C-alpha positions in Angstrom: 6.2 -30.8 -19.8 9.7 -32.2 -20.3 11.0 -35.7 -20.0 13.8 -36.0 -17.5 16.2 -38.8 -18.5 19.4 -37.6 -16.8 19.0 -39.8 -13.8 18.1 -36.9 -11.4 15.0 -36.6 -9.3 14.1 -32.9 -9.0 11.6 -31.7 -6.4 10.5 -28.1 -6.0 9.6 -27.7 -2.3 8.1 -24.6 -0.6 10.2 -23.5 2.3 7.2 -22.9 4.6 6.4 -26.6 4.5 9.6 -27.5 6.3 8.2 -26.5 9.7 5.6 -29.3 9.7 6.7 -32.4 11.6 3.3 -34.1 11.7 2.3 -36.9 9.3 0.7 -35.8 6.1 0.1 -36.3 2.4 2.1 -34.4 -0.2 0.0 -32.9 -3.0 1.4 -31.2 -6.1 2.1 -31.2 -9.8 3.9 -34.0 -11.7 5.7 -32.3 -14.5 7.4 -35.6 -15.5 8.2 -38.9 -13.9 11.2 -37.4 -12.1 10.2 -33.7 -12.0 7.8 -33.0 -9.1 6.4 -29.8 -7.8 5.1 -29.8 -4.2 2.2 -27.5 -3.4 1.1 -28.3 0.1 0.9 -31.0 2.7 -2.5 -32.2 3.9 -2.4 -33.4 7.5 -4.7 -35.9 9.3 -5.9 -37.4 6.0 -5.3 -40.7 4.2 -3.7 -41.1 0.8 -6.7 -42.8 -0.7 -9.1 -40.1 0.5 -6.9 -37.4 -1.0 -6.7 -39.2 -4.3 -10.5 -39.6 -4.4 -11.0 -35.9 -3.5 -8.6 -34.8 -6.3 -10.5 -36.9 -8.8 -13.9 -35.7 -7.7 -12.8 -32.1 -7.2 -13.7 -32.0 -3.5 -10.5 -30.1 -2.7 -11.4 -27.3 -5.1 -14.8 -26.5 -3.8 -15.9 -23.0 -2.8 -13.4 -21.4 -5.2 -14.0 -17.8 -5.9 -12.7 -18.1 -9.5 -12.6 -21.0 -12.0 -9.9 -23.5 -11.0 -9.6 -24.4 -14.6 -7.7 -21.1 -15.2 -5.0 -22.3 -12.7 -4.7 -25.6 -14.5 -4.3 -23.7 -17.8 -1.7 -21.3 -16.3 0.4 -24.1 -14.8 0.2 -26.2 -18.0 -1.2 -29.2 -16.2 -4.3 -31.3 -16.5 -4.5 -33.0 -13.1 -3.1 -32.7 -9.6 -1.5 -35.7 -8.0 -0.6 -37.2 -4.6 3.2 -37.2 -4.7 3.8 -39.2 -1.5 3.7 -39.1 2.2 5.5 -37.0 4.9 6.7 -38.2 8.3 4.9 -41.5 8.2 6.1 -44.2 10.6 6.2 -46.9 7.9 8.7 -46.4 5.2 8.3 -48.1 1.8 10.2 -51.3 1.2 11.2 -50.2 -2.3 11.7 -46.7 -3.8 8.9 -45.5 -6.1 9.1 -42.0 -7.7 5.3 -42.0 -7.9 5.0 -42.5 -4.1 7.7 -40.6 -2.3 8.5 -40.9 1.4 9.8 -37.7 2.9 10.3 -36.7 6.5 11.3 -33.6 8.4 13.4 -33.7 11.6 12.5 -31.3 14.4 16.0 -30.0 14.5 16.4 -29.4 10.8 14.7 -27.0 8.4 15.2 -29.2 5.3 13.1 -32.0 4.0 14.7 -35.5 3.7 13.7 -38.0 1.1 14.0 -41.8 1.2 16.0 -42.7 -1.9 18.6 -45.4 -1.3 21.8 -45.4 -3.2 20.9 -48.7 -4.9 18.3 -46.9 -7.0 21.0 -45.0 -8.9 19.2 -41.7 -8.8 20.6 -38.4 -7.5 18.1 -36.2 -5.6 17.9 -32.4 -6.1 15.5 -30.5 -3.9 14.9 -26.8 -4.9 13.7 -24.8 -1.9 11.8 -21.6 -2.5 9.7 -19.1 -0.6 6.3 -19.1 -2.4 5.3 -15.5 -3.2 2.1 -14.2 -1.8 -0.2 -13.1 -4.7 -2.5 -11.1 -2.3 0.5 -8.8 -1.7 1.4 -8.6 -5.4 4.5 -10.8 -5.0 5.7 -12.9 -7.8 8.9 -14.3 -9.5 10.0 -13.5 -13.0 12.9 -14.0 -15.2 12.6 -10.5 -16.7 12.9 -7.4 -14.5 9.6 -5.6 -13.8 9.1 -2.5 -16.1 8.3 0.8 -14.3 7.5 2.5 -17.6 5.0 1.8 -20.3 7.8 1.2 -22.8 9.1 3.1 -25.8 6.1 2.1 -27.9 3.7 3.9 -25.5 5.6 7.1 -24.9 5.3 10.1 -27.1 7.4 10.1 -30.2 9.6 13.1 -30.8 10.1 14.4 -34.3 13.7 15.5 -33.9 14.0 16.6 -37.5 11.5 19.4 -37.0 13.1 20.9 -33.9 16.2 22.3 -35.7 18.5 20.5 -33.3 21.5 19.4 -35.4 23.1 17.6 -32.5 20.1 15.4 -31.9 19.7 14.7 -35.6 23.3 13.6 -35.9 23.0 11.4 -32.9 19.7 9.9 -34.2 21.3 9.1 -37.5 24.3 7.5 -35.7 22.1 5.4 -33.6 20.1 4.3 -36.6 23.2 3.3 -38.6 24.5 1.4 -35.6 21.2 -0.4 -35.2 21.2 -1.4 -38.9 24.8 -2.7 -38.5 23.7 -4.8 -35.5 20.8 -6.2 -37.5 23.1 -7.2 -40.3 25.5 -8.9 -37.9 22.7 -11.1 -36.6 22.5 -12.7 -40.1 26.2 -13.7 -39.9 26.1 -15.5 -36.6 28.1 -18.7 -36.9 26.6 -20.6 -33.9 23.1 -20.0 -32.6 21.9 -22.0 -29.6 18.2 -22.7 -29.5 16.4 -23.0 -26.2 16.3 -26.5 -24.8 13.2 -28.1 -23.3 14.4 -27.5 -19.8 14.9 -23.8 -20.6 11.3 -23.6 -21.9 10.0 -25.5 -18.9 11.4 -22.9 -16.5 8.7 -20.4 -17.5 6.0 -23.0 -16.6 7.7 -23.8 -13.3 7.8 -20.1 -12.5 4.0 -19.9 -13.1 3.6 -22.8 -10.8 5.6 -21.1 -8.1 3.5 -18.0 -8.4 0.3 -20.0 -8.1 1.6 -22.2 -5.2 0.5 -20.1 -2.3 -3.0 -19.4 -3.7 -3.7 -23.1 -4.6 -2.3 -24.2 -1.3 -4.7 -22.0 0.6 -7.6 -23.4 -1.4 -6.6 -27.0 -0.7 -6.0 -26.3 3.0 -9.4 -24.6 3.3 -11.1 -27.7 1.8 -9.0 -30.3 3.7 -11.6 -30.8 6.4 -13.9 -32.2 3.8 -11.4 -35.0 3.2 -10.4 -35.8 6.8 -12.6 -36.9 9.7 -15.9 -35.1 9.9 -15.6 -32.1 12.3 -18.1 -30.0 14.0 -20.6 -28.4 11.7 -20.3 -24.6 11.3 -23.2 -22.3 11.8 -25.7 -21.9 9.0 -26.7 -18.6 7.5 -30.0 -18.5 9.5 -28.2 -19.3 12.7 -25.7 -16.5 12.1 -28.5 -14.0 11.4 -30.2 -15.0 14.6 -27.0 -14.7 16.5 -26.2 -11.3 15.1 -29.7 -10.0 15.6 -29.4 -10.5 19.3 -27.4 -7.3 19.4 -29.6 -4.2 18.9 -26.7 -2.0 18.0 -25.5 -4.4 15.3 -28.9 -4.7 13.9 -29.4 -0.9 13.7 -26.0 -0.5 12.1 -26.8 -3.2 9.5 -30.1 -1.5 8.7 -28.6 1.9 8.2 -25.8 0.5 6.0 -28.4 -1.4 3.9 -30.4 1.8 3.4 -27.3 3.8 2.5 -26.2 1.2 -0.1 -29.7 0.9 -1.5 -30.7 4.5 -1.9 -27.8 7.0 -1.3 -24.8 5.0 -2.8 -26.2 4.8 -6.4 -26.9 8.5 -6.4 -23.5 9.5 -5.1 -21.9 7.1 -7.5 -23.8 8.6 -10.5 -22.7 12.2 -9.4 -19.1 11.0 -9.0 -19.1 9.6 -12.6 -20.7 12.8 -13.9 -18.0 14.9 -12.2 -15.2 12.8 -13.7 -16.7 13.2 -17.2 -17.1 16.9 -16.8 -13.5 17.2 -15.7 -12.4 15.0 -18.6 -14.2 17.2 -21.1 -12.7 20.4 -19.7 -9.2 18.8 -19.6 -9.6 17.7 -23.3 -10.4 21.3 -24.3 -7.4 22.6 -22.5 -5.2 19.9 -24.0 -6.3 20.7 -27.5 -5.3 24.3 -26.9 -1.9 23.4 -25.6 -1.3 21.0 -28.5 -2.4 23.5 -31.2 0.5 24.1 -33.5 1.5 27.7 -33.9 1.8 29.1 -37.4 5.6 29.3 -37.5 8.4 26.8 -37.9 11.7 26.4 -36.1 14.1 29.3 -36.5 16.9 27.0 -37.5 16.5 23.8 -39.4 19.0 21.1 -40.3 20.1 21.3 -43.9 18.0 18.9 -45.9 15.7 18.0 -43.0 12.0 18.0 -43.8 9.5 20.3 -42.1 7.2 19.0 -39.5 4.1 17.5 -41.2 1.7 18.9 -38.6 2.9 22.5 -38.4 5.3 24.3 -36.1 5.7 24.4 -32.4 2.9 24.0 -29.9 2.5 25.9 -26.7 3.6 23.0 -24.6 6.9 22.9 -26.6 7.7 26.5 -25.9 6.6 27.1 -22.3 7.5 25.0 -19.3 4.4 26.1 -17.5 2.2 25.0 -20.4 4.1 21.7 -20.5 3.5 21.2 -16.8 -0.2 21.8 -17.2 -0.3 19.5 -20.1 1.4 16.7 -18.1 -0.9 17.1 -15.1 -4.0 17.0 -17.3 -2.6 13.9 -19.1 -2.2 12.2 -15.8 -5.7 13.1 -14.5 -7.2 11.9 -17.8 -5.4 8.6 -17.5 -6.4 7.9 -13.9 -9.9 6.6 -14.5 -8.7 4.2 -17.2 -5.8 3.1 -15.0 -8.0 2.6 -12.0 -10.4 0.4 -14.1 -7.5 -1.6 -15.3 -6.4 -2.2 -11.7 -9.8 -3.3 -10.7 -9.8 -6.0 -13.3 -7.2 -7.9 -11.4 -9.9 -8.7 -8.8 -11.9 -10.6 -11.5 -9.5 -13.5 -11.6 -6.8 -15.2 -9.5 -4.2 -13.0 -8.0 -1.5 -15.3 -9.3 -1.6 -13.6 -12.7 1.0 -10.8 -12.4 -0.4 -8.7 -15.3 -1.2 -5.4 -13.5 1.6 -5.2 -11.0 3.5 -2.6 -13.0 0.3 -0.6 -13.5 -0.3 -0.8 -9.7 3.2 0.6 -9.0 2.9 3.4 -11.6 -0.6 4.4 -10.5 0.2 4.8 -6.8 3.6 6.3 -7.5 1.9 9.0 -9.6 -0.7 9.6 -6.8 2.1 9.9 -4.2 4.1 12.3 -6.4 1.0 14.5 -7.0 0.2 14.5 -3.3 3.8 15.4 -2.3 3.9 18.0 -5.0 0.7 19.7 -3.7 1.9 19.5 -0.1 5.3 21.1 -0.9 3.5 23.6 -3.1 1.1 24.7 -0.4 4.1 25.3 2.0 6.0 27.1 -0.8 3.0 29.2 -1.8 2.3 30.3 1.7 5.9 31.4 2.1 5.9 33.4 -1.2 2.6 35.1 -0.4 3.7 36.1 3.1 6.9 37.5 1.7 5.6 38.8 -1.7 7.0 42.3 -1.3 10.5 41.1 -0.3 10.5 38.5 -3.0 9.6 41.1 -5.7 12.4 43.4 -4.4 14.9 40.5 -4.5 13.9 39.6 -8.0 14.2 43.2 -9.1 17.7 43.5 -7.6 18.8 40.3 -9.3 17.5 41.4 -12.7 19.2 44.8 -12.3 22.5 43.4 -11.0 23.0 40.5 -13.4 20.9 41.2 -16.5 21.3 44.9 -17.0 23.9 46.8 -14.9 26.2 43.8 -14.6 26.1 43.1 -18.3 26.8 46.8 -19.0 29.9 46.8 -16.8 31.1 43.7 -18.5 30.7 45.1 -22.0 32.4 48.4 -21.0 35.3 46.4 -19.6 35.6 44.5 -22.9 35.7 47.8 -24.8 38.8 48.8 -22.9 41.8 46.5 -22.2 40.3 43.3 -20.7 42.9 41.4 -18.8 45.7 43.5 -20.3 44.8 42.4 -23.9 45.3 44.9 -26.7 42.1 44.6 -28.7 41.1 46.5 -31.8 39.7 49.8 -30.4 37.4 50.6 -33.3 35.8 47.2 -33.6 35.5 46.8 -29.8 33.8 50.2 -29.6 31.4 49.3 -32.4 30.4 46.0 -31.0 30.2 47.4 -27.5 28.0 50.4 -28.5 25.7 48.0 -30.5 25.2 45.7 -27.5 24.8 48.6 -25.1 22.1 50.1 -27.3 20.2 46.7 -27.3 20.6 46.5 -23.5 19.3 50.1 -23.1 16.2 49.3 -25.2 15.6 46.1 -23.4 16.0 47.6 -20.0 13.5 50.4 -20.8 11.0 47.8 -22.0 11.6 45.7 -18.9 11.2 48.7 -16.6 8.0 49.8 -18.2 6.3 46.5 -18.7 7.5 43.9 -16.2 9.0 45.6 -13.1 5.9 47.6 -12.2 3.8 44.4 -12.3 6.4 42.3 -10.5 4.6 42.1 -7.2 1.4 40.9 -9.0 3.5 38.3 -10.8 4.9 37.1 -7.5 1.4 36.8 -6.1 0.4 34.8 -9.1 3.4 32.5 -8.7 2.5 32.1 -5.0 -1.1 31.2 -5.8 0.0 28.8 -8.6 2.0 26.9 -5.9 -1.2 25.6 -4.5 -1.5 23.4 -7.6 1.9 21.9 -6.8 5.5 23.0 -6.3 6.2 22.1 -9.9 4.1 25.0 -11.2 6.2 27.9 -9.7 9.3 26.1 -10.9 8.0 25.9 -14.4 6.8 29.5 -14.3 10.3 30.6 -13.0 11.9 28.7 -15.9 9.7 30.6 -18.4 10.5 34.0 -16.7 14.2 33.1 -16.9 13.9 32.5 -20.6 11.9 35.7 -21.1 14.3 37.9 -19.0 17.4 36.6 -20.9 16.2 37.0 -24.5 18.8 39.8 -25.0 21.6 37.5 -23.9 20.4 34.8 -26.2 20.4 37.3 -29.1 23.9 38.5 -28.2 25.1 34.9 -28.2 23.6 34.1 -31.6 24.9 37.3 -33.2 28.5 36.9 -31.8 28.6 33.2 -32.6 27.5 33.9 -36.2 30.1 36.7 -36.7 32.9 34.5 -35.1 32.0 31.5 -37.2 31.9 33.5 -40.5 35.2 35.1 -39.7 36.8 31.8 -38.8 35.5 30.2 -41.9 36.9 33.0 -44.1 40.3 32.8 -42.4 40.5 29.0 -43.0 39.6 29.5 -46.6 42.2 32.2 -47.1 44.8 29.9 -45.4 44.1 27.3 -48.1 44.7 30.1 -50.6 48.3 30.6 -49.3 48.9 26.9 -49.8 47.6 27.0 -53.4 44.6 24.9 -52.5 40.8 25.4 -52.3 37.9 23.4 -50.9 35.8 21.4 -53.3 32.3 21.7 -52.0 30.8 19.2 -54.4 33.3 16.4 -53.5 33.9 17.6 -49.9 37.7 17.6 -50.2 40.7 19.9 -50.7 41.9 20.3 -54.3 44.9 22.1 -55.8 44.3 25.5 -57.4 46.4 28.0 -59.3 45.8 31.6 -58.2 46.8 34.9 -60.0 49.0 37.5 -58.3 46.1 39.9 -57.7 44.1 37.1 -56.0 47.0 36.2 -53.8 47.6 39.9 -52.9 43.9 40.5 -52.1 43.8 37.2 -50.1 46.9 38.3 -48.1 45.3 41.6 -47.2 42.0 40.1 -46.1 43.7 37.3 -44.2 45.9 39.8 -42.3 42.9 42.1 -41.5 40.6 39.3 -40.3 43.3 37.5 -38.4 44.1 40.6 -36.3 40.4 41.4 -35.7 39.8 37.8 -34.6 40.8 38.3 -30.9 38.3 41.1 -30.5 35.4 39.1 -31.9 36.6 36.0 -29.9 36.5 37.9 -26.6 32.9 39.1 -27.1 31.9 35.6 -28.3 33.4 33.8 -25.3 31.7 36.2 -22.9 28.2 35.7 -24.3 28.8 32.0 -24.8 29.7 31.6 -21.2 26.6 33.6 -20.2 24.4 31.5 -22.4 25.8 28.2 -21.1 25.3 29.5 -17.5 21.6 30.2 -18.3 21.2 26.8 -20.0 22.7 25.1 -16.9 20.3 27.0 -14.6 17.4 26.0 -16.8 18.6 22.4 -16.8 18.6 22.5 -13.0 15.0 23.7 -12.9 14.0 21.0 -15.4 15.8 18.4 -13.3 13.7 19.6 -10.3 10.6 19.2 -12.4 11.7 15.7 -13.3 12.2 14.7 -9.7 8.8 16.1 -8.7 7.0 14.5 -11.6 8.7 11.1 -12.0 10.7 10.3 -8.9 10.3 6.5 -8.2 9.2 7.1 -4.6 6.7 4.2 -4.5 9.2 1.8 -6.1 11.9 2.7 -3.5 9.5 2.2 -0.7 8.7 -1.3 -2.0 12.4 -2.0 -2.5 12.9 -1.4 1.2 9.6 -2.8 2.5 8.9 -5.8 0.3 11.5 -6.4 -2.4 9.5 -9.4 -3.7 7.1 -7.1 -5.4 10.0 -5.7 -7.6 11.4 -8.9 -9.2 14.6 -8.4 -11.2 15.4 -12.0 -12.0 16.2 -15.3 -10.3 19.1 -16.4 -8.1 20.0 -20.1 -7.6 22.2 -20.8 -4.6 23.7 -24.3 -4.1 23.5 -25.1 -0.4 25.8 -27.5 1.4 25.2 -31.1 0.3 24.5 -33.5 3.2 24.7 -37.2 3.5 21.5 -38.3 5.5 20.8 -41.3 7.5 17.2 -41.9 6.8 15.0 -44.3 8.9 14.0 -47.5 7.1 12.0 -50.3 8.5 13.5 -53.8 8.3 11.7 -56.6 6.5 11.7 -58.9 9.6 10.6 -56.2 11.9 7.5 -57.1 13.9 4.3 -55.1 13.7 4.7 -53.6 17.2 8.1 -52.0 16.5 6.6 -48.5 17.1 5.3 -49.6 20.5 8.8 -50.9 21.4 10.3 -47.6 20.2 8.0 -45.5 22.3 8.7 -47.7 25.4 12.4 -47.3 24.9 12.1 -43.5 24.8 9.8 -43.5 27.8 12.1 -45.7 29.9 15.4 -44.2 28.5 17.0 -47.6 28.6 20.2 -47.9 26.6 19.7 -51.6 26.1 16.3 -51.1 24.4 17.8 -48.5 22.1 20.5 -50.9 21.0 17.9 -53.6 20.3 15.9 -51.1 18.3 18.9 -50.1 16.2 19.5 -53.7 15.5 15.9 -54.2 14.4 15.7 -51.1 12.3 18.1 -50.5 9.5 19.2 -47.2 8.0 19.8 -46.0 4.5 22.3 -43.4 3.5 21.5 -40.9 0.8 23.0 -37.8 -0.7 20.7 -34.9 -1.4 21.6 -31.6 -3.2 19.7 -28.6 -1.9 19.3 -25.5 -4.0 17.8 -22.3 -2.8 15.7 -20.5 -5.4 15.1 -16.8 -4.6 13.9 -13.7 -6.4 16.5 -11.1 -7.1 15.1 -7.6 -6.4 15.3 -4.8 -8.8 18.5 -2.9 -8.4 18.8 0.8 -7.7 20.4 1.3 -11.1 17.4 -0.3 -12.7 14.9 1.8 -10.7 16.7 5.0 -11.8 17.3 3.8 -15.3 15.3 6.6 -16.8 17.4 9.2 -15.0 20.6 7.5 -16.2 19.2 7.8 -19.8 18.4 11.4 -19.2 21.9 12.2 -17.9 23.4 10.3 -20.9 21.2 12.4 -23.2 22.3 15.7 -21.5 26.0 14.6 -21.5 25.8 13.6 -25.2 24.2 16.9 -26.1 26.4 19.3 -24.1 29.6 17.5 -23.1 30.5 15.4 -26.1 33.7 16.3 -28.1 31.6 17.1 -31.1 29.5 19.7 -29.2 32.7 21.1 -27.7 34.1 21.5 -31.2 31.0 23.2 -32.4 31.2 25.6 -29.4 34.8 26.4 -30.1 34.2 27.1 -33.8 31.3 29.4 -33.2 28.6 27.0 -34.6 25.2 27.3 -32.9 24.6 24.8 -30.0 20.8 24.6 -29.4 19.5 23.8 -26.0 18.2 20.3 -25.3 14.6 20.2 -26.6 11.8 20.2 -24.1 10.4 17.0 -25.6 13.7 15.2 -24.8 13.7 16.6 -21.3 10.1 15.8 -20.6 10.2 12.4 -22.3 11.2 11.0 -18.9 8.0 12.4 -17.3 5.7 11.1 -20.0 7.2 7.5 -19.8 4.4 6.4 -17.5 1.6 7.7 -19.8 0.2 6.2 -23.0 0.8 7.8 -26.3 -2.9 8.0 -27.2 -5.1 9.1 -24.3 -8.6 7.7 -23.8 -11.5 9.5 -25.2 -14.5 10.7 -23.2 -16.6 7.7 -24.3 -13.9 5.2 -23.4 -13.6 6.8 -19.9 -17.4 6.6 -19.4 -17.5 2.9 -20.5 -14.6 2.1 -18.2 -16.3 3.8 -15.2 -19.5 2.0 -15.8 -17.7 -1.3 -16.2 -15.6 -0.8 -13.1 -18.0 0.7 -10.6 -21.1 -1.4 -11.7 -19.1 -4.6 -11.7 -18.1 -4.1 -8.0 -21.7 -4.4 -6.8 -22.4 -7.5 -8.9 -19.1 -9.3 -7.9 -20.4 -10.1 -4.5 -23.5 -11.8 -5.9 -21.4 -14.0 -8.2 -18.5 -14.6 -6.0 -18.9 -18.3 -5.5 -19.5 -20.1 -8.9 -21.2 -23.5 -9.0 -19.0 -26.5 -8.6 -19.5 -27.8 -12.1 -18.5 -24.4 -13.5 -15.3 -23.9 -11.4 -13.8 -27.3 -11.8 -15.9 -29.9 -13.5 -15.9 -33.6 -12.4 -12.3 -34.5 -13.1 -9.1 -32.5 -13.4 -8.2 -34.2 -16.6 -11.5 -33.1 -18.2 -10.5 -29.5 -17.3 -7.1 -29.9 -18.9 -8.6 -31.2 -22.2 -11.2 -28.5 -22.2 -8.7 -25.7 -21.8 -6.1 -27.2 -24.1 
């Protein structure tokens, strides 16, 4: 992989191997002459036997999947014997190709024989090997809980009439272009070194370490001394048939899997396809573009190429139905994708993000339904009281309360002296609209309010998000008159303020040049100045009356928008809350990698045992006798016969950094930034104070968070059928082909595998 010529011996050592104090053989990868990766330690075997077994592929027998795939993933062609562990005879000279390591019973760190005369510094990187069966792995990049921006639904902001979002989009685009240009003017650009590139291969080796070690340990009895033969298949059948209950259960299970299971499986696939067809029909209706465009469009912005708004863009209830049908349509494809991870080694972390998204979606739907059943039962049991409460709220805040507010503005609000005629005109106009609206509301909606409450209660059995969405739609429907009052008063106030500013330029002898977008000098006649003075005085004294009405309806409109934003936030929590990710963060944070953490441990100077050249062959027997007799004289003689070498080893702990809470809720931070940029930015505040229209945040922007775990293009009915056949039919044939032949899984030599895959 990379040639290490810096005079440092680097060894990657699994932490779970430091508990072994028995003699063994170290097996692992050799990335270079001084870069070693330890996989496992085989006990009660000889070095020559292990080397022969690695060449012949004995240690890779009975593998469920092709071992050549592991060699390809780890960027290696062969596996080597790296040295020995806890052997009584230490080597006379140091050889990097044949290490001599030992573990003391009182220590949790491996020690390596490397005398100072060699001139090498030793660095041992300790790591906890992730368990691929539990979907644990290490990664340099944080795990993604979404499908990415390329997979989410794109929003055509130019067709929504939202000037605020269009301006922000143009600003982000110009900033992105500027950053792209700055990259071409970079003075110093550091390219990745060979060691930086090798880190990715080492991480793949770490992810595969546990699975490869289990395979080697399972085949280690084939290398060591021959042990008792296990029972054959016929002997196991005879032994199991001795129990009549077990034989009857096995017979019933065989009959069920032979005759009943295929029929049930076929019916299940047909039910999924029927559901997919019905869901596609409803989705097409919800996505059908209505034959009208946005009421307000940005100046110069093109119209939407595919028509106007769709039902899902107008109604929160339709949007919620669309989201649920999208999720249910994606479940079969997502499940088939997760089943493909059983077709290869678990060390390939390709479907971990899909696994988290799939079960997080299932949990959220289940919790939504459970909460909805409780909420629907409460609403149906108190339907009459709920209908009366909603009727009182509508009458108190939407009709009578608004009438009292307008009548108060027609008099002297807060002691202010307003223009009586203009206040009376505006007040009578708004009161007439309220009277007409209240009569329509009383005739159409209020008599049917108990039935509407019952429908909301029954919709709760589909999830608590449905009544919340319906409530948001009812809130929009019940406050149409307030929205119209806000638009009318804002337009009047903006026109009046614009005219006053233009007349103020007239007093200064200036005018605004629209073509050049600047203020130019201008000479006015006397009659023009006189007419401008009269109009300026008239409009200026009428401005407080218009301003009071505008501020009242603007405050009411902002309150309604805040309430709708709260309901949309509740929908976002019910549809996209990272519940499964938080559970994994607390239960097993290794399944949510957010990066790597290297911790330098305390460096220790070790006194390693080393056998003297003149030591007799029976030194071990004398040592055992000295320990048994506990004679101090014998211990002193042993110390004089056996020398010791002092070495310095640097220990580094490599661990996986879990995904932070900020990264888990990154989508919510983006949503809050979008809301803050839309409503709380200085530019929006200026638009609100000058009477310019502030549109609500589009439903596409609000629901973009909830669609982040769904693909942009949903699978067709044919693709769902193919994925179901591929997934469910492959499960029955997997058991038959679970153990491939030896020549297909490994070949004769590991080097041959490496050449074949490379």
